[in-house]
C-alpha positions in Angstrom: -13.7 2.6 22.2 -11.3 5.4 21.2 -7.6 5.0 20.5 -5.0 7.7 20.2 -4.2 9.1 16.7 -0.7 7.7 17.2 -2.1 4.2 17.8 -4.4 4.4 14.8 -1.6 5.6 12.5 0.7 2.8 13.8 -2.0 0.2 13.0 -2.8 1.6 9.6 0.8 1.9 8.5 1.4 -1.7 9.6 -1.1 -2.5 6.8 -0.2 0.2 4.3 3.5 0.9 4.9 4.7 4.5 4.2 7.9 3.0 2.7 5.8 1.9 -0.3 5.2 5.5 -1.3 6.9 7.1 -4.3 9.7 9.5 -3.8 7.7 12.5 -5.0 4.7 11.8 -2.7 3.6 13.0 0.7 1.5 10.0 2.0 0.8 9.8 5.7 -0.4 12.1 8.5 -1.2 15.6 7.1 -2.7 17.3 10.1 -3.3 16.1 13.7 -2.3 15.8 17.3 -0.9 12.3 17.8 -2.0 12.3 21.4 -5.7 13.1 20.5 -8.3 10.4 20.6 -9.9 8.9 17.5 -13.2 7.1 17.5 -14.8 8.2 14.2 -13.5 8.3 10.6 -14.8 10.0 7.5 -13.5 8.4 4.2 -13.0 10.5 1.0 -10.9 10.4 -2.1 -10.1 14.1 -1.9 -9.9 16.6 1.0 -11.9 19.8 0.2 -13.2 22.5 2.5 -16.7 21.0 2.2 -15.3 17.6 3.4 -13.8 19.3 6.4 -17.1 21.0 7.2 -18.9 17.7 6.7 -16.5 16.1 9.2 -17.0 18.9 11.7 -20.8 18.8 11.4 -20.8 15.0 11.9 -18.4 15.0 14.8 -15.7 13.0 13.1 -12.2 13.0 14.6 -10.3 11.9 11.4 -10.7 12.4 7.7 -9.0 9.5 5.9 -8.4 10.4 2.3 -6.7 8.8 -0.7 -5.1 11.9 -2.3 -2.8 13.9 0.0 -4.1 17.2 1.4 -0.5 18.6 1.4 1.2 17.5 -1.8 3.5 20.5 -2.3 5.1 22.5 0.6 2.9 25.2 2.1 4.4 28.6 2.5 1.5 30.2 4.3 -2.0 29.5 5.7 -3.8 32.5 4.1 -6.9 30.6 2.9 -5.7 31.1 -0.6 -5.6 27.6 -2.0 -7.7 24.5 -1.3 -4.8 23.0 0.8 -4.3 26.2 2.9 -8.0 26.5 3.6 -8.4 22.8 4.5 -5.3 22.7 6.8 -6.3 25.9 8.6 -9.9 24.7 9.0 -8.9 21.2 10.1 -6.6 22.7 12.8 -9.2 25.1 14.0 -11.9 22.4 14.2 -9.6 19.8 15.8 -9.9 17.3 12.9 -7.0 15.1 11.9 -6.3 14.3 8.2 -4.4 11.2 7.0 -3.8 10.5 3.3 -2.8 7.0 2.0 -2.0 7.8 -1.7 0.9 6.0 -3.3 1.6 3.9 -0.3 -1.9 2.5 -0.9 -1.4 2.5 -4.7 1.6 0.2 -4.3 0.0 -2.1 -1.6 -0.6 -5.5 -3.0 -4.2 -5.5 -1.7 -4.7 -1.8 -2.5 -6.1 0.5 -5.2 -5.3 -1.5 -8.3 -6.3 -4.8 -6.7 -9.8 -3.7 -5.9 -10.2 -2.1 -9.4 -9.2 -5.5 -10.9 -11.7 -7.3 -8.7 -14.5 -4.9 -9.6 -13.8 -5.5 -13.3 -14.1 -9.3 -12.7 -10.5 -10.4 -13.0 -9.2 -13.6 -11.5 -5.7 -14.8 -10.6 -4.7 -11.2 -9.8 -1.1 -10.3 -9.2 1.0 -7.1 -9.1 1.8 -5.8 -12.5 5.2 -4.1 -11.8 6.6 -5.2 -8.4 8.6 -2.8 -6.2 12.4 -3.1 -6.1 14.8 -2.1 -3.3 12.2 -2.9 -0.6 13.6 -6.3 0.5 16.3 -7.1 3.1 18.1 -10.3 4.0 18.6 -10.8 7.8 21.4 -13.1 8.8 22.1 -14.1 12.4 24.2 -16.8 14.2 22.5 -18.8 16.9 23.5 -21.6 19.2 22.2 -24.8 17.7 20.1 -25.4 20.9 18.1 -22.2 20.3 18.0 -22.1 16.5 14.4 -23.3 16.2 13.2 -20.7 18.7 14.9 -17.8 17.0 13.8 -19.0 13.5 10.2 -19.3 14.7 10.3 -15.9 16.3 11.5 -14.4 13.0 8.7 -16.1 11.1 6.1 -15.0 13.6 7.3 -11.4 13.0 6.7 -11.7 9.3 10.2 -12.7 8.0 10.5 -15.5 5.5 7.4 -14.9 3.4 8.1 -15.4 -0.4 5.2 -15.4 -2.7 2.7 -18.1 -1.6 5.2 -19.6 0.8 5.9 -18.7 4.4 8.5 -19.9 7.1 11.2 -19.7 4.4 14.8 -19.7 5.7 18.3 -21.0 4.8 20.3 -22.7 7.6 23.9 -23.7 7.7 25.8 -25.2 10.7 29.2 -24.1 11.8 31.3 -23.0 14.7 31.3 -19.7 16.4 34.0 -18.5 18.7 34.3 -15.8 21.4 36.1 -14.9 24.6 34.0 -13.1 27.2 35.5 -10.0 28.8 35.3 -8.9 32.4 31.7 -8.1 33.4 30.2 -10.2 30.6 27.5 -12.8 31.1 28.3 -15.4 28.4 25.9 -18.0 27.1 28.6 -20.7 27.8 32.1 -20.6 29.2 33.4 -18.0 31.7 35.1 -14.6 31.5 38.5 -14.8 30.0 37.9 -18.3 28.5 38.1 -18.9 24.8 34.9 -20.7 23.8 33.8 -22.6 20.7 30.0 -23.0 20.2 28.1 -25.1 17.6 25.9 -22.5 15.8 23.4 -22.2 13.0 23.6 -19.4 10.5 20.0 -18.4 9.8 19.1 -16.4 6.7 15.6 -14.9 6.1 14.2 -12.4 3.6 11.8 -9.7 4.8 10.3 -6.4 3.5 12.0 -3.4 4.9 8.9 -2.0 6.6 8.9 -4.8 9.2 12.6 -4.6 9.9 12.1 -3.2 13.4 9.6 -5.9 14.4 11.9 -8.7 13.1 14.9 -7.4 14.9 13.0 -7.1 18.1 11.7 -10.6 17.8 15.1 -12.0 17.0 16.8 -10.3 19.9 14.1 -11.4 22.4 14.5 -15.0 21.4 18.3 -15.1 21.1 20.2 -16.3 24.1 23.4 -14.4 23.5 24.2 -11.2 25.5 25.7 -9.7 22.3 23.9 -10.9 19.1 25.7 -11.0 15.8 23.5 -10.1 12.9 23.7 -8.6 9.4 21.1 -6.8 7.3 21.7 -6.9 3.5 19.8 -4.7 1.1 18.4 -6.7 -1.9 17.4 -5.6 -5.4 15.0 -8.5 -5.9 11.4 -7.8 -6.9 9.0 -7.6 -4.0 6.1 -9.3 -5.6 3.8 -8.6 -2.8 3.7 -4.8 -3.6 4.0 -2.6 -6.6 2.2 -0.6 -9.3 -0.8 -1.9 -11.1 -2.4 -5.3 -11.2 -3.0 -7.9 -13.9 -5.4 -10.8 -14.1 -7.7 -12.8 -16.4 -11.4 -12.5 -17.2 -13.4 -15.5 -16.2 -14.6 -15.7 -19.8 -13.2 -13.8 -22.7 -15.0 -10.6 -23.8 -14.8 -8.4 -26.9 -13.2 -5.1 -26.4 -16.6 -3.4 -26.8 -18.2 -5.6 -24.1 -15.3 -4.8 -21.8 -15.7 -1.1 -22.4 -19.5 -1.4 -21.7 -18.7 -3.2 -18.5 -16.3 -0.3 -17.5 -19.0 2.3 -18.4 -21.5 0.5 -16.1 -19.0 0.1 -13.3 -17.8 3.7 -13.3 -21.1 5.5 -14.2 -19.3 7.4 -16.9 -21.3 8.5 -20.0 -18.3 7.8 -22.2 -15.0 5.9 -22.1 -11.9 7.2 -23.9 -10.0 4.3 -25.6 -7.8 3.3 -28.4 -7.4 -0.1 -30.1 -9.8 -2.4 -31.8 -13.1 -2.9 -29.9 -13.8 -6.1 -31.8 -10.7 -7.9 -30.6 -11.0 -10.6 -28.0 -9.8 -9.7 -24.5 -8.8 -12.3 -21.9 -5.9 -10.8 -19.9 -6.4 -7.3 -18.5 -3.9 -5.0 -16.7 -5.1 -2.1 -14.6 -3.7 0.8 -12.6 -5.7 3.1 -10.4 -5.0 6.8 -10.9 -2.6 8.0 -13.5 -0.9 4.8 -14.7 -0.2 5.4 -18.4 3.5 4.8 -17.6 2.7 1.1 -17.2 1.4 0.6 -20.7 4.7 -1.0 -21.8 4.7 -3.3 -18.7 1.2 -4.3 -19.5 2.1 -5.2 -23.1 5.3 -7.0 -22.0 3.3 -9.2 -19.6 0.8 -10.2 -22.4 -2.2 -8.0 -21.5 -4.9 -7.8 -24.2 -6.2 -4.6 -22.5 -4.9 -1.9 -20.2 -7.2 0.3 -18.0 -6.2 3.4 -16.1 -6.9 7.2 -15.9 -5.4 10.4 -17.1 -4.0 9.1 -20.4 -2.6 11.9 -22.7 -3.2 12.2 -26.4 0.3 11.3 -27.4 0.3 8.3 -25.0 -2.7 7.0 -26.9 -0.9 7.4 -30.2 2.1 5.4 -28.9 0.2 2.6 -27.3 0.8 -0.9 -28.8 -1.7 -1.3 -31.7 -2.6 -4.8 -30.7 -3.7 -3.8 -27.1 -7.0 -2.1 -26.1 -6.2 0.9 -23.9 -9.0 2.6 -21.9 -9.1 5.7 -19.8 -11.8 5.5 -17.1 -10.8 8.7 -15.3 -8.5 9.3 -12.3 -11.2 9.6 -9.7 -13.3 6.7 -11.1 -10.3 4.3 -11.1 -9.5 5.0 -7.4 -12.9 5.5 -5.7 -13.4 1.9 -4.9 -10.3 1.8 -2.7 -12.2 3.5 0.1 -14.2 0.2 0.5 -10.9 -1.5 1.5 -10.2 1.1 4.1 -13.8 0.9 5.4 -13.6 -2.9 5.8 -10.2 -2.8 7.5 -11.3 -0.2 10.0 -14.6 -1.9 10.7 -12.9 -5.2 11.5 -10.3 -3.7 13.7 -12.4 -1.0 15.4 -16.0 -2.3 15.2 -17.3 0.5 17.5 -15.9 3.3 15.5 -18.3 5.7 13.8 -17.4 5.2 10.1 -18.8 6.8 7.0 -18.1 7.5 3.4 -18.2 11.2 2.6 -21.3 12.4 0.9 -19.4 15.3 -0.9 -18.8 14.9 -4.6 -15.0 15.8 -4.8 -14.5 14.7 -8.4 -14.0 18.1 -10.2 -14.7 16.7 -13.7 -18.1 16.8 -15.3 -19.5 16.0 -18.8 -21.3 18.9 -20.5 -24.5 17.8 -22.2 -24.9 14.7 -20.2 -28.3 14.9 -18.4 -27.6 12.3 -15.7 -24.7 13.9 -13.8 -26.1 12.6 -10.6 -24.9 9.1 -11.6 -21.3 10.3 -11.9 -20.2 10.0 -8.3 
């Protein structure tokens, strides 16, 4: 059963909020008619001309990628760059393109989480939580309706803190008002000064569900004019952020961990620094280019840090007591497509859904005679 592209995007962004993306990024819909129908999705890390051709040949409506097709502004569609060619081709062939990128990187159950799981970590949590993504919603409700309003807010997703839900703070007091002409007051009549026993309800919520929480609150609230405040918080949002950290079920030597990484990624070699003989228990990871998190990994007590795209001087400045491994940008992110596949399959079981068969990783290893293993 097909849905419109707008409906699909709305569902996907409810799980991977665009507000999670970094300021420099361009996550989200890259190409597509929001009124068009979607019933088939091709998953890929990167969008290339070959991927667009593959989608067209397979009759796919949407290419869902990790890396954004349009990262920098396009000034022309002259088939000069990869992005220009793909955008023009996608438009001509009626194929939509959506890219998750840093919204997915920062999702608590996203790119770094699945990498940590693949390595075999347990007790996984976000390494560097996002800040500035939480709000406090305060409203004032007649005592007789406080439970209904509170439950409506919780049902919309407000009041979740760590492993707890239905969190709120409630204080009782008195509210006053005088209804004007044409008003329909909850109690009292027009022109009458009224005092009502009220409950002040406070809940914390991530900013991306603000609209849903306000809608739920207003629907459950009995007042004609509802008083409410939204307050921006600087608290950490531990449910989302960069990287992940966890513990191995059983300690390994650094060398054994590196061998596990080589087997997991299919790489012929792993770039690393640190002592491979040291014992590793706590491991931090970041899919993609995450070398900026090395200090966070060290500060949280990681014995090893795993990411991609580590520069020479970053290796030289890494803490000497920590094993630091570069498993490649593509290799550290490719498993994230499995999450997208599972989410779509559960929500839209009748969709045609497939991983792209195109090798989009541009990096090869000269002299290695088993390049077919590096996918």
